[in-house]
C-alpha positions in Angstrom: 0.0 0.0 0.0 1.4 3.4 -1.0 2.3 5.8 1.8 -0.1 8.5 0.9 -3.0 6.1 0.9 -2.0 5.0 4.5 -1.4 8.5 5.7 -4.2 10.3 3.9 -2.1 12.9 2.0 -2.0 13.9 -1.6 0.3 11.7 -3.8 3.5 13.3 -4.9 5.0 12.8 -8.3 7.4 10.2 -6.7 4.3 8.4 -5.3 2.7 8.4 -8.7 5.8 7.2 -10.4 6.5 4.3 -8.0 2.8 3.4 -8.0 2.9 3.1 -11.8 6.1 1.1 -11.8 4.7 -1.3 -9.1 1.5 -1.7 -11.1 3.3 -2.6 -14.3 5.6 -5.0 -12.5 2.7 -6.7 -10.7 0.7 -7.0 -13.9 3.6 -8.4 -15.9 4.4 -10.9 -13.1 0.7 -12.0 -12.9 0.5 -12.6 -16.7 3.8 -14.5 -16.6 2.5 -16.7 -13.7 -0.7 -17.4 -15.6 1.1 -18.5 -18.7 3.5 -20.7 -16.7 0.8 -22.4 -14.7 -1.8 -22.9 -17.4 -2.9 -26.5 -17.9 -5.7 -27.5 -20.3 -7.0 -23.9 -20.4 -7.0 -23.5 -16.5 -4.6 -21.7 -14.3 -3.4 -24.0 -11.5 -2.5 -22.3 -8.2 -0.7 -25.2 -6.5 2.8 -23.7 -6.0 3.9 -21.4 -3.2 4.4 -18.7 -5.8 0.7 -18.4 -6.3 0.5 -16.4 -3.0 3.2 -13.7 -3.0 3.8 -10.1 -2.0 5.8 -7.6 -3.9 8.4 -5.5 -2.1 11.5 -3.3 -2.8 14.8 -5.0 -1.8 18.2 -3.5 -2.7 16.6 -1.2 -5.3 14.8 -4.1 -7.0 11.2 -5.2 -7.0 11.0 -8.7 -5.6 8.1 -11.1 -5.4 8.3 -13.2 -2.2 6.0 -16.1 -1.5 4.1 -15.6 1.8 5.3 -19.0 3.0 8.9 -17.6 2.9 8.0 -14.6 5.0 7.1 -16.7 8.0 10.8 -17.0 9.0 11.5 -13.3 8.7 8.3 -11.6 9.9 7.0 -10.8 13.4 3.3 -11.3 12.6 2.1 -10.2 16.1 3.6 -6.7 15.6 3.4 -6.8 11.8 7.1 -5.9 11.2 10.2 -7.6 10.0 12.2 -9.5 12.6 15.4 -7.8 11.4 15.1 -4.1 11.0 17.9 -2.5 8.9 17.8 0.8 10.8 18.3 -0.7 14.3 22.0 -0.4 13.7 21.5 3.4 13.6 19.9 3.7 17.0 23.0 4.7 18.9 23.7 7.4 16.4 20.1 8.6 16.6 20.3 8.8 20.4 23.4 11.0 20.0 21.7 13.2 17.4 18.5 13.5 19.5 20.5 15.1 22.4 22.7 17.3 20.1 22.3 21.0 20.8 24.0 23.1 18.1 24.3 26.8 17.7 24.2 27.9 14.1 25.8 31.2 13.2 24.8 32.8 10.0 27.7 34.3 8.0 27.5 36.5 5.0 30.0 37.6 2.5 29.8 40.3 -0.1 30.8 38.9 -3.5 31.7 41.3 -6.2 30.3 40.4 -9.6 32.7 40.6 -12.6 
């Protein structure tokens, strides 16, 4: 689900772009799966790939079977078991207590 849909805001051009890309990838993947699993004019949904989710991993769209997510997902809290950003928590604590004084400086620049 796109962020603006969850948060109730107006979609940005980035949201529209990523939504279009995801829609195209999902449609292409679905058509490919239908072709690959068609037997006697019927689409068979017997493999674990028939129930997948699409996500972004390392700048690539990836379709992951729901069965494979059991190992890596905390379903009670609906989050991944391993959060990439947890390594940044010590730095975030330091930055949260950082008091800085910013001094504006100006220079006169002569035009040529």
